[in-house]
CHARMM internal coordinates of N, CA and C (Angstrom, degrees):
IC EDIT
DIST 1 N 1 CA 1.4292
DIST 1 CA 1 C 1.4310
ANGL 1 N 1 CA 1 C 113.35
DIST 1 C 2 N 1.3329
ANGL 1 CA 1 C 2 N 116.98
DIHE 1 N 1 CA 1 C 2 N -36.56
DIST 2 N 2 CA 1.5602
ANGL 1 C 2 N 2 CA 123.54
DIHE 1 CA 1 C 2 N 2 CA -179.65
DIST 2 CA 2 C 1.5736
ANGL 2 N 2 CA 2 C 112.67
DIHE 1 C 2 N 2 CA 2 C -65.66
DIST 2 C 3 N 1.3965
ANGL 2 CA 2 C 3 N 104.01
DIHE 2 N 2 CA 2 C 3 N -45.14
DIST 3 N 3 CA 1.5991
ANGL 2 C 3 N 3 CA 104.21
DIHE 2 CA 2 C 3 N 3 CA -170.59
DIST 3 CA 3 C 1.5630
ANGL 3 N 3 CA 3 C 110.24
DIHE 2 C 3 N 3 CA 3 C -67.39
DIST 3 C 4 N 1.3593
ANGL 3 CA 3 C 4 N 126.69
DIHE 3 N 3 CA 3 C 4 N -42.80
DIST 4 N 4 CA 1.3394
ANGL 3 C 4 N 4 CA 121.29
DIHE 3 CA 3 C 4 N 4 CA 174.37
DIST 4 CA 4 C 1.5624
ANGL 4 N 4 CA 4 C 119.27
DIHE 3 C 4 N 4 CA 4 C -52.01
DIST 4 C 5 N 1.3516
ANGL 4 CA 4 C 5 N 112.04
DIHE 4 N 4 CA 4 C 5 N -43.37
DIST 5 N 5 CA 1.3630
ANGL 4 C 5 N 5 CA 113.87
DIHE 4 CA 4 C 5 N 5 CA 172.06
DIST 5 CA 5 C 1.5627
ANGL 5 N 5 CA 5 C 121.07
DIHE 4 C 5 N 5 CA 5 C -57.41
DIST 5 C 6 N 1.4089
ANGL 5 CA 5 C 6 N 114.68
DIHE 5 N 5 CA 5 C 6 N -40.49
DIST 6 N 6 CA 1.4031
ANGL 5 C 6 N 6 CA 116.40
DIHE 5 CA 5 C 6 N 6 CA 173.48
DIST 6 CA 6 C 1.4936
ANGL 6 N 6 CA 6 C 109.72
DIHE 5 C 6 N 6 CA 6 C -66.20
DIST 6 C 7 N 1.2885
ANGL 6 CA 6 C 7 N 121.81
DIHE 6 N 6 CA 6 C 7 N -38.48
DIST 7 N 7 CA 1.5017
ANGL 6 C 7 N 7 CA 122.49
DIHE 6 CA 6 C 7 N 7 CA -177.42
DIST 7 CA 7 C 1.5326
ANGL 7 N 7 CA 7 C 108.31
DIHE 6 C 7 N 7 CA 7 C -62.81
DIST 7 C 8 N 1.3399
ANGL 7 CA 7 C 8 N 119.18
DIHE 7 N 7 CA 7 C 8 N -41.72
DIST 8 N 8 CA 1.3541
ANGL 7 C 8 N 8 CA 126.75
DIHE 7 CA 7 C 8 N 8 CA -175.42
DIST 8 CA 8 C 1.6373
ANGL 8 N 8 CA 8 C 104.56
DIHE 7 C 8 N 8 CA 8 C -66.19
DIST 8 C 9 N 1.2475
ANGL 8 CA 8 C 9 N 116.29
DIHE 8 N 8 CA 8 C 9 N -50.01
DIST 9 N 9 CA 1.4092
ANGL 8 C 9 N 9 CA 119.38
DIHE 8 CA 8 C 9 N 9 CA 179.35
DIST 9 CA 9 C 1.5632
ANGL 9 N 9 CA 9 C 112.82
DIHE 8 C 9 N 9 CA 9 C -57.91
DIST 9 C 10 N 1.2383
ANGL 9 CA 9 C 10 N 117.08
DIHE 9 N 9 CA 9 C 10 N -45.04
DIST 10 N 10 CA 1.4857
ANGL 9 C 10 N 10 CA 119.23
DIHE 9 CA 9 C 10 N 10 CA 176.91
DIST 10 CA 10 C 1.4633
ANGL 10 N 10 CA 10 C 110.88
DIHE 9 C 10 N 10 CA 10 C -68.10
DIST 10 C 11 N 1.2968
ANGL 10 CA 10 C 11 N 119.84
DIHE 10 N 10 CA 10 C 11 N -31.77
DIST 11 N 11 CA 1.4835
ANGL 10 C 11 N 11 CA 121.49
DIHE 10 CA 10 C 11 N 11 CA 178.96
DIST 11 CA 11 C 1.6261
ANGL 11 N 11 CA 11 C 107.92
DIHE 10 C 11 N 11 CA 11 C -67.06
DIST 11 C 12 N 1.3011
ANGL 11 CA 11 C 12 N 116.11
DIHE 11 N 11 CA 11 C 12 N -39.60
DIST 12 N 12 CA 1.3920
ANGL 11 C 12 N 12 CA 119.56
DIHE 11 CA 11 C 12 N 12 CA -179.91
DIST 12 CA 12 C 1.4680
ANGL 12 N 12 CA 12 C 113.18
DIHE 11 C 12 N 12 CA 12 C -71.14
DIST 12 C 13 N 1.3212
ANGL 12 CA 12 C 13 N 121.39
DIHE 12 N 12 CA 12 C 13 N -33.67
DIST 13 N 13 CA 1.4194
ANGL 12 C 13 N 13 CA 123.45
DIHE 12 CA 12 C 13 N 13 CA 173.44
DIST 13 CA 13 C 1.6108
ANGL 13 N 13 CA 13 C 110.69
DIHE 12 C 13 N 13 CA 13 C -71.69
DIST 13 C 14 N 1.3954
ANGL 13 CA 13 C 14 N 114.80
DIHE 13 N 13 CA 13 C 14 N -37.06
DIST 14 N 14 CA 1.5228
ANGL 13 C 14 N 14 CA 115.07
DIHE 13 CA 13 C 14 N 14 CA 176.94
DIST 14 CA 14 C 1.6885
ANGL 14 N 14 CA 14 C 110.26
DIHE 13 C 14 N 14 CA 14 C -70.19
DIST 14 C 15 N 1.1370
ANGL 14 CA 14 C 15 N 118.99
DIHE 14 N 14 CA 14 C 15 N -22.42
DIST 15 N 15 CA 1.4392
ANGL 14 C 15 N 15 CA 118.60
DIHE 14 CA 14 C 15 N 15 CA -177.83
DIST 15 CA 15 C 1.4838
ANGL 15 N 15 CA 15 C 117.52
DIHE 14 C 15 N 15 CA 15 C -65.14
DIST 15 C 16 N 1.4368
ANGL 15 CA 15 C 16 N 112.21
DIHE 15 N 15 CA 15 C 16 N -42.86
DIST 16 N 16 CA 1.5111
ANGL 15 C 16 N 16 CA 114.80
DIHE 15 CA 15 C 16 N 16 CA -178.48
DIST 16 CA 16 C 1.4943
ANGL 16 N 16 CA 16 C 115.17
DIHE 15 C 16 N 16 CA 16 C -66.50
DIST 16 C 17 N 1.3703
ANGL 16 CA 16 C 17 N 120.23
DIHE 16 N 16 CA 16 C 17 N -46.60
DIST 17 N 17 CA 1.4354
ANGL 16 C 17 N 17 CA 123.11
DIHE 16 CA 16 C 17 N 17 CA 177.60
DIST 17 CA 17 C 1.5906
ANGL 17 N 17 CA 17 C 107.50
DIHE 16 C 17 N 17 CA 17 C -67.88
DIST 17 C 18 N 1.3321
ANGL 17 CA 17 C 18 N 119.84
DIHE 17 N 17 CA 17 C 18 N -37.84
DIST 18 N 18 CA 1.4399
ANGL 17 C 18 N 18 CA 119.47
DIHE 17 CA 17 C 18 N 18 CA -179.61
DIST 18 CA 18 C 1.6371
ANGL 18 N 18 CA 18 C 109.03
DIHE 17 C 18 N 18 CA 18 C -57.83
DIST 18 C 19 N 1.3580
ANGL 18 CA 18 C 19 N 118.88
DIHE 18 N 18 CA 18 C 19 N -45.21
DIST 19 N 19 CA 1.4044
ANGL 18 C 19 N 19 CA 119.78
DIHE 18 CA 18 C 19 N 19 CA -179.59
DIST 19 CA 19 C 1.4128
ANGL 19 N 19 CA 19 C 112.57
DIHE 18 C 19 N 19 CA 19 C -62.34
DIST 19 C 20 N 1.3552
ANGL 19 CA 19 C 20 N 119.60
DIHE 19 N 19 CA 19 C 20 N -38.26
DIST 20 N 20 CA 1.5047
ANGL 19 C 20 N 20 CA 122.64
DIHE 19 CA 19 C 20 N 20 CA -179.41
DIST 20 CA 20 C 1.6946
ANGL 20 N 20 CA 20 C 105.18
DIHE 19 C 20 N 20 CA 20 C -66.88
DIST 20 C 21 N 1.2195
ANGL 20 CA 20 C 21 N 118.70
DIHE 20 N 20 CA 20 C 21 N -43.94
DIST 21 N 21 CA 1.4732
ANGL 20 C 21 N 21 CA 126.15
DIHE 20 CA 20 C 21 N 21 CA 175.38
DIST 21 CA 21 C 1.4918
ANGL 21 N 21 CA 21 C 111.28
DIHE 20 C 21 N 21 CA 21 C -48.37
DIST 21 C 22 N 1.4433
ANGL 21 CA 21 C 22 N 109.72
DIHE 21 N 21 CA 21 C 22 N -51.58
DIST 22 N 22 CA 1.4198
ANGL 21 C 22 N 22 CA 121.88
DIHE 21 CA 21 C 22 N 22 CA -174.77
DIST 22 CA 22 C 1.6491
ANGL 22 N 22 CA 22 C 106.86
DIHE 21 C 22 N 22 CA 22 C -58.74
DIST 22 C 23 N 1.2872
ANGL 22 CA 22 C 23 N 110.57
DIHE 22 N 22 CA 22 C 23 N -52.66
DIST 23 N 23 CA 1.4792
ANGL 22 C 23 N 23 CA 112.09
DIHE 22 CA 22 C 23 N 23 CA -179.55
DIST 23 CA 23 C 1.5599
ANGL 23 N 23 CA 23 C 111.01
DIHE 22 C 23 N 23 CA 23 C -56.77
DIST 23 C 24 N 1.3484
ANGL 23 CA 23 C 24 N 118.01
DIHE 23 N 23 CA 23 C 24 N -52.01
DIST 24 N 24 CA 1.4095
ANGL 23 C 24 N 24 CA 120.39
DIHE 23 CA 23 C 24 N 24 CA -177.89
DIST 24 CA 24 C 1.6258
ANGL 24 N 24 CA 24 C 108.96
DIHE 23 C 24 N 24 CA 24 C -52.88
DIST 24 C 25 N 1.3816
ANGL 24 CA 24 C 25 N 115.36
DIHE 24 N 24 CA 24 C 25 N -45.05
DIST 25 N 25 CA 1.3769
ANGL 24 C 25 N 25 CA 117.50
DIHE 24 CA 24 C 25 N 25 CA -179.59
DIST 25 CA 25 C 1.4807
ANGL 25 N 25 CA 25 C 115.16
DIHE 24 C 25 N 25 CA 25 C -65.50
DIST 25 C 26 N 1.2136
ANGL 25 CA 25 C 26 N 116.31
DIHE 25 N 25 CA 25 C 26 N -30.16
DIST 26 N 26 CA 1.4479
ANGL 25 C 26 N 26 CA 122.61
DIHE 25 CA 25 C 26 N 26 CA 178.84
DIST 26 CA 26 C 1.5815
ANGL 26 N 26 CA 26 C 106.34
DIHE 25 C 26 N 26 CA 26 C -66.31
DIST 26 C 27 N 1.3775
ANGL 26 CA 26 C 27 N 116.66
DIHE 26 N 26 CA 26 C 27 N -48.77
DIST 27 N 27 CA 1.4393
ANGL 26 C 27 N 27 CA 120.93
DIHE 26 CA 26 C 27 N 27 CA 178.90
DIST 27 CA 27 C 1.4669
ANGL 27 N 27 CA 27 C 110.61
DIHE 26 C 27 N 27 CA 27 C -60.96
DIST 27 C 28 N 1.3720
ANGL 27 CA 27 C 28 N 120.57
DIHE 27 N 27 CA 27 C 28 N -41.17
DIST 28 N 28 CA 1.4421
ANGL 27 C 28 N 28 CA 122.84
DIHE 27 CA 27 C 28 N 28 CA -179.68
DIST 28 CA 28 C 1.5701
ANGL 28 N 28 CA 28 C 107.60
DIHE 27 C 28 N 28 CA 28 C -65.24
DIST 28 C 29 N 1.3191
ANGL 28 CA 28 C 29 N 118.11
DIHE 28 N 28 CA 28 C 29 N -41.43
DIST 29 N 29 CA 1.4727
ANGL 28 C 29 N 29 CA 119.78
DIHE 28 CA 28 C 29 N 29 CA 176.85
DIST 29 CA 29 C 1.4383
ANGL 29 N 29 CA 29 C 113.41
DIHE 28 C 29 N 29 CA 29 C -58.65
DIST 29 C 30 N 1.3688
ANGL 29 CA 29 C 30 N 118.84
DIHE 29 N 29 CA 29 C 30 N -40.49
DIST 30 N 30 CA 1.4567
ANGL 29 C 30 N 30 CA 123.80
DIHE 29 CA 29 C 30 N 30 CA -178.42
DIST 30 CA 30 C 1.4947
ANGL 30 N 30 CA 30 C 107.88
DIHE 29 C 30 N 30 CA 30 C -63.06
DIST 30 C 31 N 1.3514
ANGL 30 CA 30 C 31 N 116.06
DIHE 30 N 30 CA 30 C 31 N -45.27
DIST 31 N 31 CA 1.4982
ANGL 30 C 31 N 31 CA 121.50
DIHE 30 CA 30 C 31 N 31 CA -178.27
DIST 31 CA 31 C 1.5778
ANGL 31 N 31 CA 31 C 111.93
DIHE 30 C 31 N 31 CA 31 C -61.47
DIST 31 C 32 N 1.3729
ANGL 31 CA 31 C 32 N 109.83
DIHE 31 N 31 CA 31 C 32 N -45.67
DIST 32 N 32 CA 1.4767
ANGL 31 C 32 N 32 CA 117.93
DIHE 31 CA 31 C 32 N 32 CA 178.09
DIST 32 CA 32 C 1.5569
ANGL 32 N 32 CA 32 C 110.29
DIHE 31 C 32 N 32 CA 32 C -60.36
DIST 32 C 33 N 1.3546
ANGL 32 CA 32 C 33 N 118.87
DIHE 32 N 32 CA 32 C 33 N -43.83
DIST 33 N 33 CA 1.3606
ANGL 32 C 33 N 33 CA 127.34
DIHE 32 CA 32 C 33 N 33 CA 179.30
DIST 33 CA 33 C 1.5632
ANGL 33 N 33 CA 33 C 110.26
DIHE 32 C 33 N 33 CA 33 C -55.25
DIST 33 C 34 N 1.4187
ANGL 33 CA 33 C 34 N 114.62
DIHE 33 N 33 CA 33 C 34 N -49.30
DIST 34 N 34 CA 1.4252
ANGL 33 C 34 N 34 CA 119.09
DIHE 33 CA 33 C 34 N 34 CA -176.21
DIST 34 CA 34 C 1.6014
ANGL 34 N 34 CA 34 C 108.24
DIHE 33 C 34 N 34 CA 34 C -64.60
DIST 34 C 35 N 1.3592
ANGL 34 CA 34 C 35 N 118.31
DIHE 34 N 34 CA 34 C 35 N -38.29
DIST 35 N 35 CA 1.3775
ANGL 34 C 35 N 35 CA 126.99
DIHE 34 CA 34 C 35 N 35 CA -177.96
DIST 35 CA 35 C 1.5157
ANGL 35 N 35 CA 35 C 106.92
DIHE 34 C 35 N 35 CA 35 C -59.05
DIST 35 C 36 N 1.4001
ANGL 35 CA 35 C 36 N 112.20
DIHE 35 N 35 CA 35 C 36 N -47.81
DIST 36 N 36 CA 1.5367
ANGL 35 C 36 N 36 CA 119.23
DIHE 35 CA 35 C 36 N 36 CA -171.41
DIST 36 CA 36 C 1.6319
ANGL 36 N 36 CA 36 C 104.06
DIHE 35 C 36 N 36 CA 36 C -68.96
DIST 36 C 37 N 1.3026
ANGL 36 CA 36 C 37 N 119.59
DIHE 36 N 36 CA 36 C 37 N -43.87
DIST 37 N 37 CA 1.3868
ANGL 36 C 37 N 37 CA 120.27
DIHE 36 CA 36 C 37 N 37 CA 177.90
DIST 37 CA 37 C 1.4836
ANGL 37 N 37 CA 37 C 115.25
DIHE 36 C 37 N 37 CA 37 C -55.51
DIST 37 C 38 N 1.4509
ANGL 37 CA 37 C 38 N 115.36
DIHE 37 N 37 CA 37 C 38 N -45.37
DIST 38 N 38 CA 1.4202
ANGL 37 C 38 N 38 CA 118.79
DIHE 37 CA 37 C 38 N 38 CA 177.36
DIST 38 CA 38 C 1.4037
ANGL 38 N 38 CA 38 C 114.06
DIHE 37 C 38 N 38 CA 38 C -63.24
DIST 38 C 39 N 1.4011
ANGL 38 CA 38 C 39 N 125.50
DIHE 38 N 38 CA 38 C 39 N -39.19
DIST 39 N 39 CA 1.3452
ANGL 38 C 39 N 39 CA 131.43
DIHE 38 CA 38 C 39 N 39 CA 176.27
DIST 39 CA 39 C 1.5518
ANGL 39 N 39 CA 39 C 107.84
DIHE 38 C 39 N 39 CA 39 C -62.15
DIST 39 C 40 N 1.2565
ANGL 39 CA 39 C 40 N 120.62
DIHE 39 N 39 CA 39 C 40 N -43.33
DIST 40 N 40 CA 1.5205
ANGL 39 C 40 N 40 CA 123.87
DIHE 39 CA 39 C 40 N 40 CA 177.85
DIST 40 CA 40 C 1.5133
ANGL 40 N 40 CA 40 C 110.92
DIHE 39 C 40 N 40 CA 40 C -62.99
DIST 40 C 41 N 1.2953
ANGL 40 CA 40 C 41 N 116.36
DIHE 40 N 40 CA 40 C 41 N -46.19
DIST 41 N 41 CA 1.4939
ANGL 40 C 41 N 41 CA 118.27
DIHE 40 CA 40 C 41 N 41 CA 174.93
DIST 41 CA 41 C 1.5143
ANGL 41 N 41 CA 41 C 113.63
DIHE 40 C 41 N 41 CA 41 C -59.63
DIST 41 C 42 N 1.4404
ANGL 41 CA 41 C 42 N 114.14
DIHE 41 N 41 CA 41 C 42 N -39.57
DIST 42 N 42 CA 1.5590
ANGL 41 C 42 N 42 CA 113.57
DIHE 41 CA 41 C 42 N 42 CA -174.28
DIST 42 CA 42 C 1.6451
ANGL 42 N 42 CA 42 C 100.26
DIHE 41 C 42 N 42 CA 42 C -72.04
DIST 42 C 43 N 1.4101
ANGL 42 CA 42 C 43 N 121.42
DIHE 42 N 42 CA 42 C 43 N -45.97
DIST 43 N 43 CA 1.4020
ANGL 42 C 43 N 43 CA 120.16
DIHE 42 CA 42 C 43 N 43 CA 178.83
DIST 43 CA 43 C 1.4889
ANGL 43 N 43 CA 43 C 118.28
DIHE 42 C 43 N 43 CA 43 C -51.36
DIST 43 C 44 N 1.4117
ANGL 43 CA 43 C 44 N 109.14
DIHE 43 N 43 CA 43 C 44 N -51.26
DIST 44 N 44 CA 1.5989
ANGL 43 C 44 N 44 CA 117.16
DIHE 43 CA 43 C 44 N 44 CA 173.10
DIST 44 CA 44 C 1.4728
ANGL 44 N 44 CA 44 C 111.93
DIHE 43 C 44 N 44 CA 44 C -54.55
DIST 44 C 45 N 1.3230
ANGL 44 CA 44 C 45 N 124.36
DIHE 44 N 44 CA 44 C 45 N -43.29
DIST 45 N 45 CA 1.3814
ANGL 44 C 45 N 45 CA 127.52
DIHE 44 CA 44 C 45 N 45 CA -172.06
DIST 45 CA 45 C 1.5979
ANGL 45 N 45 CA 45 C 104.33
DIHE 44 C 45 N 45 CA 45 C -71.67
DIST 45 C 46 N 1.3032
ANGL 45 CA 45 C 46 N 121.55
DIHE 45 N 45 CA 45 C 46 N -42.45
DIST 46 N 46 CA 1.4013
ANGL 45 C 46 N 46 CA 123.15
DIHE 45 CA 45 C 46 N 46 CA 175.24
DIST 46 CA 46 C 1.5540
ANGL 46 N 46 CA 46 C 112.80
DIHE 45 C 46 N 46 CA 46 C -57.30
DIST 46 C 47 N 1.3445
ANGL 46 CA 46 C 47 N 113.24
DIHE 46 N 46 CA 46 C 47 N -49.16
DIST 47 N 47 CA 1.5283
ANGL 46 C 47 N 47 CA 120.06
DIHE 46 CA 46 C 47 N 47 CA 177.33
DIST 47 CA 47 C 1.5645
ANGL 47 N 47 CA 47 C 108.45
DIHE 46 C 47 N 47 CA 47 C -59.70
DIST 47 C 48 N 1.2539
ANGL 47 CA 47 C 48 N 120.58
DIHE 47 N 47 CA 47 C 48 N -49.46
DIST 48 N 48 CA 1.5360
ANGL 47 C 48 N 48 CA 124.49
DIHE 47 CA 47 C 48 N 48 CA -178.91
DIST 48 CA 48 C 1.4956
ANGL 48 N 48 CA 48 C 106.35
DIHE 47 C 48 N 48 CA 48 C -58.12
DIST 48 C 49 N 1.2922
ANGL 48 CA 48 C 49 N 119.54
DIHE 48 N 48 CA 48 C 49 N -48.82
DIST 49 N 49 CA 1.5016
ANGL 48 C 49 N 49 CA 121.36
DIHE 48 CA 48 C 49 N 49 CA -177.78
DIST 49 CA 49 C 1.4822
ANGL 49 N 49 CA 49 C 111.33
DIHE 48 C 49 N 49 CA 49 C -62.73
DIST 49 C 50 N 1.4332
ANGL 49 CA 49 C 50 N 117.55
DIHE 49 N 49 CA 49 C 50 N -38.38
DIST 50 N 50 CA 1.4186
ANGL 49 C 50 N 50 CA 122.11
DIHE 49 CA 49 C 50 N 50 CA 177.04
DIST 50 CA 50 C 1.5118
ANGL 50 N 50 CA 50 C 114.45
DIHE 49 C 50 N 50 CA 50 C -63.46
DIST 50 C 51 N 1.3072
ANGL 50 CA 50 C 51 N 115.88
DIHE 50 N 50 CA 50 C 51 N -42.80
DIST 51 N 51 CA 1.3780
ANGL 50 C 51 N 51 CA 123.82
DIHE 50 CA 50 C 51 N 51 CA 175.86
DIST 51 CA 51 C 1.6054
ANGL 51 N 51 CA 51 C 115.51
DIHE 50 C 51 N 51 CA 51 C -60.56
DIST 51 C 52 N 1.3910
ANGL 51 CA 51 C 52 N 107.77
DIHE 51 N 51 CA 51 C 52 N -48.44
DIST 52 N 52 CA 1.5054
ANGL 51 C 52 N 52 CA 116.31
DIHE 51 CA 51 C 52 N 52 CA 175.66
DIST 52 CA 52 C 1.4965
ANGL 52 N 52 CA 52 C 110.28
DIHE 51 C 52 N 52 CA 52 C -60.24
DIST 52 C 53 N 1.2762
ANGL 52 CA 52 C 53 N 125.40
DIHE 52 N 52 CA 52 C 53 N -44.08
DIST 53 N 53 CA 1.3813
ANGL 52 C 53 N 53 CA 127.61
DIHE 52 CA 52 C 53 N 53 CA -171.75
DIST 53 CA 53 C 1.5844
ANGL 53 N 53 CA 53 C 103.48
DIHE 52 C 53 N 53 CA 53 C -69.04
DIST 53 C 54 N 1.3541
ANGL 53 CA 53 C 54 N 120.29
DIHE 53 N 53 CA 53 C 54 N -43.72
DIST 54 N 54 CA 1.4891
ANGL 53 C 54 N 54 CA 121.44
DIHE 53 CA 53 C 54 N 54 CA -178.10
DIST 54 CA 54 C 1.4315
ANGL 54 N 54 CA 54 C 107.46
DIHE 53 C 54 N 54 CA 54 C -61.88
DIST 54 C 55 N 1.3621
ANGL 54 CA 54 C 55 N 122.12
DIHE 54 N 54 CA 54 C 55 N -45.97
DIST 55 N 55 CA 1.3210
ANGL 54 C 55 N 55 CA 126.56
DIHE 54 CA 54 C 55 N 55 CA -175.82
DIST 55 CA 55 C 1.6296
ANGL 55 N 55 CA 55 C 114.90
DIHE 54 C 55 N 55 CA 55 C -63.41
DIST 55 C 56 N 1.2983
ANGL 55 CA 55 C 56 N 108.52
DIHE 55 N 55 CA 55 C 56 N -43.20
DIST 56 N 56 CA 1.5138
ANGL 55 C 56 N 56 CA 121.57
DIHE 55 CA 55 C 56 N 56 CA -176.22
DIST 56 CA 56 C 1.6638
ANGL 56 N 56 CA 56 C 101.03
DIHE 55 C 56 N 56 CA 56 C -69.59
DIST 56 C 57 N 1.2181
ANGL 56 CA 56 C 57 N 119.59
DIHE 56 N 56 CA 56 C 57 N -41.22
DIST 57 N 57 CA 1.5184
ANGL 56 C 57 N 57 CA 121.10
DIHE 56 CA 56 C 57 N 57 CA -177.60
DIST 57 CA 57 C 1.5683
ANGL 57 N 57 CA 57 C 105.02
DIHE 56 C 57 N 57 CA 57 C -71.75
END
COOR INIT
IC SEED 1 N 1 CA 1 C
IC BUILD
């Protein structure tokens, strides 16, 4: 009976910081996603410009 009480207590303690970490990770994920999208746009723009210049030349 003593061990399950300890596990539940530790679980309750771990849940609060875990939620905060999840929120910070979500924010980091959104920032990384935006950076990846920007990089993909830049790469696609360079490729499109390269194809356009090759065809025009």
